[in-house]
C-alpha positions as CSV (number, residue, x, y, z in Angstrom):
1,X,-18.8,25.6,11.1
2,X,-15.5,25.6,9.1
3,X,-14.8,22.8,6.7
4,X,-11.6,21.3,8.7
5,X,-13.4,21.4,11.9
6,X,-16.2,19.5,10.5
7,X,-13.7,16.9,9.2
8,X,-12.2,16.2,12.7
9,X,-15.2,16.8,14.8
10,X,-15.4,18.6,18.2
11,X,-12.3,18.2,20.4
12,X,-14.5,18.0,23.5
13,X,-16.1,14.7,22.4
14,X,-12.7,13.1,23.0
15,X,-12.7,13.3,26.7
16,X,-10.1,14.7,29.0
17,X,-6.2,15.0,28.5
18,X,-4.1,17.7,27.2
19,X,-5.7,19.7,24.2
20,X,-2.8,19.0,21.9
21,X,-3.3,15.3,22.4
22,X,-7.1,15.4,21.7
23,X,-6.4,17.5,18.6
24,X,-3.8,14.9,17.6
25,X,-6.1,12.1,17.9
26,X,-8.9,13.8,16.3
27,X,-6.6,14.5,13.2
28,X,-5.3,10.9,13.3
29,X,-8.9,9.5,13.2
30,X,-9.7,11.9,10.3
31,X,-6.6,10.6,8.4
32,X,-7.4,7.1,9.2
33,X,-11.1,7.4,7.7
34,X,-10.0,9.3,5.0
35,X,-11.9,12.3,5.8
36,X,-8.6,14.0,5.2
37,X,-7.5,12.6,1.8
38,X,-4.0,11.5,0.8
39,X,-1.9,14.4,-0.7
40,X,-4.6,16.9,0.7
41,X,-3.1,20.3,1.8
42,X,-3.9,21.6,5.3
43,X,-4.6,25.3,5.7
44,X,-1.7,27.5,6.9
45,X,-1.1,26.9,10.7
46,X,-2.1,30.5,11.6
47,X,-5.6,29.8,9.8
48,X,-5.8,26.4,11.0
49,X,-5.3,27.4,14.6
50,X,-7.9,30.1,14.4
51,X,-10.4,27.7,12.7
52,X,-10.0,25.1,15.4
53,X,-9.9,27.8,18.3
54,X,-6.4,26.6,19.6
55,X,-3.1,28.2,20.1
56,X,-0.5,28.0,17.4
57,X,1.7,26.0,20.1
58,X,-0.9,23.5,20.8
59,X,-1.6,22.9,16.9
60,X,2.2,22.7,16.2
61,X,2.8,20.0,18.9
62,X,-0.3,17.9,17.5
63,X,1.1,18.4,13.8
64,X,4.6,17.5,15.0
65,X,3.7,14.2,16.4
66,X,1.8,13.3,13.2
67,X,4.7,14.3,10.9
68,X,7.1,12.1,13.1
69,X,4.5,9.2,12.5
70,X,4.6,9.8,8.6
71,X,1.0,10.6,8.5
72,X,1.6,14.1,7.6
73,X,4.5,15.7,5.4
74,X,6.0,19.2,5.6
75,X,7.2,20.5,2.2
76,X,9.4,23.6,2.4
77,X,7.7,26.6,1.1
78,X,4.6,24.7,0.3
79,X,3.0,23.8,3.9
80,X,1.8,20.6,5.4
81,X,0.1,17.7,3.4
82,X,-1.6,14.5,4.1
83,X,0.8,11.8,3.6
84,X,0.1,9.3,0.5
85,X,0.5,6.2,2.6
86,X,-1.2,2.7,2.8
87,X,-1.4,0.5,5.8
88,X,-1.2,-3.0,4.7
89,X,-2.3,-5.9,6.9
90,X,-0.2,-9.0,6.7
91,X,-2.9,-11.1,8.5
92,X,-5.2,-10.9,5.4
93,X,-4.3,-12.4,2.0
94,X,-5.6,-9.8,-0.3
95,X,-4.5,-8.2,-3.6
96,X,-3.2,-4.7,-4.4
97,X,-6.4,-3.9,-6.2
98,X,-8.6,-5.0,-3.1
99,X,-6.3,-3.2,-0.7
100,X,-6.7,0.1,-2.7
101,X,-10.4,-0.4,-3.3
102,X,-11.0,-0.9,0.3
103,X,-9.4,2.7,1.0
104,X,-11.4,4.4,-1.8
105,X,-8.4,4.5,-4.1
106,X,-8.5,4.3,-7.9
107,X,-6.3,1.4,-9.3
108,X,-4.6,1.1,-12.5
109,X,-1.5,-0.7,-13.9
110,X,1.1,0.0,-16.6
111,X,2.2,-3.1,-18.1
112,X,5.9,-3.9,-18.4
113,X,5.5,-7.3,-19.7
114,X,2.7,-10.0,-20.0
115,X,3.6,-13.2,-21.6
116,X,3.6,-17.1,-21.6
117,X,6.6,-19.2,-21.6
118,X,8.5,-22.3,-20.3
119,X,9.3,-22.5,-16.5
120,X,13.0,-21.6,-15.7
121,X,15.0,-23.9,-13.2
122,X,14.5,-21.3,-10.5
123,X,10.7,-21.1,-11.2
124,X,10.5,-24.9,-11.3
125,X,11.8,-25.0,-7.8
126,X,9.6,-22.1,-6.5
127,X,6.4,-23.4,-8.1
128,X,7.0,-27.0,-7.7
129,X,6.8,-27.5,-11.6
130,X,8.4,-30.0,-13.9
131,X,10.9,-28.8,-16.5
132,X,9.3,-27.5,-19.7
133,X,6.0,-26.6,-17.9
134,X,4.2,-23.6,-19.2
135,X,4.1,-20.5,-16.9
136,X,2.4,-16.9,-17.3
137,X,4.6,-14.0,-16.5
138,X,2.9,-10.6,-15.5
139,X,5.3,-7.7,-14.9
140,X,3.7,-4.1,-14.2
141,X,3.9,-1.0,-12.2
142,X,1.0,-0.5,-9.8
143,X,-0.7,2.8,-9.3
144,X,-3.1,4.2,-6.8
145,X,-4.8,7.6,-7.6
146,X,-2.2,7.9,-10.5
147,X,0.7,7.7,-8.1
148,X,3.1,4.7,-8.9
149,X,3.1,2.8,-5.7
150,X,4.9,-0.6,-6.4
151,X,6.6,-2.8,-8.9
152,X,5.1,-6.5,-9.2
153,X,6.6,-9.3,-11.0
154,X,4.3,-12.4,-10.8
155,X,4.7,-16.0,-12.3
156,X,1.8,-18.3,-12.5
157,X,1.5,-22.0,-13.5
158,X,0.1,-22.6,-16.9
159,X,-2.6,-24.7,-15.4
160,X,-3.8,-21.6,-13.2
161,X,-5.3,-19.3,-16.0
162,X,-6.9,-19.6,-19.4
163,X,-4.5,-17.1,-20.9
164,X,-2.3,-14.1,-20.3
165,X,-5.0,-11.7,-21.6
166,X,-7.6,-12.7,-19.0
167,X,-5.8,-10.7,-16.3
168,X,-6.8,-7.2,-16.1
169,X,-6.7,-4.7,-13.2
170,X,-6.5,-7.5,-10.8
171,X,-4.5,-10.8,-11.0
172,X,-6.4,-12.4,-7.9
173,X,-9.7,-11.6,-9.6
174,X,-8.4,-13.7,-12.6
175,X,-7.3,-16.5,-10.6
176,X,-10.6,-16.4,-8.7
177,X,-12.7,-16.6,-11.9
178,X,-10.6,-19.5,-13.0
179,X,-11.2,-21.3,-9.5
180,X,-7.6,-21.0,-8.7
181,X,-7.3,-18.1,-6.1
182,X,-4.8,-18.7,-3.4
183,X,-6.3,-19.5,0.1
184,X,-3.0,-19.1,2.1
185,X,0.6,-17.6,1.4
186,X,4.1,-17.4,2.6
187,X,5.7,-14.1,2.7
188,X,9.1,-13.0,3.2
189,X,9.9,-9.1,3.7
190,X,13.2,-7.1,3.7
191,X,14.1,-3.4,3.4
192,X,15.9,-2.3,0.2
193,X,17.1,0.7,-1.7
194,X,15.8,1.3,-5.1
195,X,18.3,1.0,-7.9
196,X,18.3,3.6,-10.8
197,X,16.0,1.6,-13.2
198,X,13.4,0.8,-10.4
199,X,13.4,4.4,-9.2
200,X,12.9,5.6,-12.7
201,X,9.7,3.5,-13.2
202,X,8.3,4.7,-9.8
203,X,9.2,8.4,-10.4
204,X,11.3,8.6,-7.2
205,X,15.0,9.0,-6.6
206,X,17.7,6.2,-6.9
207,X,18.7,5.0,-3.5
208,X,15.2,5.8,-2.0
209,X,14.1,3.1,0.7
210,X,11.7,0.4,-0.3
211,X,10.2,-2.7,1.0
212,X,10.6,-6.0,-0.9
213,X,8.3,-9.0,-0.6
214,X,8.5,-12.4,-1.9
215,X,5.2,-14.3,-1.9
216,X,4.0,-17.9,-2.6
217,X,0.4,-18.5,-3.0
218,X,-1.1,-22.0,-2.3
219,X,-4.3,-23.5,-3.3
220,X,-6.4,-25.9,-0.9
221,X,-4.7,-29.0,-2.3
222,X,-1.1,-27.5,-1.4
223,X,-0.1,-26.7,-5.1
224,X,1.8,-23.4,-5.6
225,X,-0.4,-21.1,-7.5
226,X,1.6,-17.9,-7.5
227,X,5.0,-16.5,-7.2
228,X,5.2,-12.8,-6.7
229,X,8.1,-10.5,-6.1
230,X,7.1,-6.9,-5.3
231,X,9.0,-3.7,-4.4
232,X,6.9,-1.1,-2.5
233,X,7.8,2.4,-2.0
234,X,8.9,3.0,1.6
235,X,7.5,6.4,1.7
236,X,3.9,5.1,0.9
237,X,3.4,1.7,2.8
238,X,3.2,0.7,6.4
239,X,3.1,-3.0,6.9
240,X,1.2,-4.1,10.0
241,X,0.9,-7.4,11.6
242,X,-1.3,-8.2,14.5
243,X,0.3,-10.4,17.2
244,X,-1.6,-12.4,19.9
245,X,0.2,-14.0,22.8
246,X,-2.8,-16.4,23.2
247,X,-1.9,-18.2,19.8
């Protein structure tokens, strides 16, 4: 059986309905489970239609729907590729490293700054700290599979860590090791456009759309343990929240 047909499975197993819908559903599931990997190129449409034993019209309808959803990307003169997107659940408090690891992605950071200093007036309000209190600052570019995904600027109260150098790939892992991992958080999200400096750091065009998130993390006793500002690439992230009418 051809490789891609193995990756998406038999279309007959998906029940009734139009063939293009079954193909669309099979491809979507292969994308969700990463049997089709981010940035992976699909075979040319003529070859793919032959491999899957469908018409090119059926194949094109299925692919068009997935392109509209942002799951696939067509590149002029190069073909169709799996989009390099991440679905982030708002219902779960997790770190960037944990999100990427759960999807089988390799995580690394490029440090823009890592220091200890005195709290600023704004930080004092955000973190509920007294003037002159010590804070750690961690500024970095977050990568997944060597693709720059986000800019992250975190401020941590001095009591939260044993030093700036204890933070490696994951800030939350360092906080957990110190017994100070946040148990809940408040987050605010808004759409933004990347300025020239931010775009250069992420390797994208200035003015590209992004998602800005402010997060404050809290300990069990109510103290603020984290204030983080993050800028995520709009072409790489989907943020999902589950809503329940019974709540």
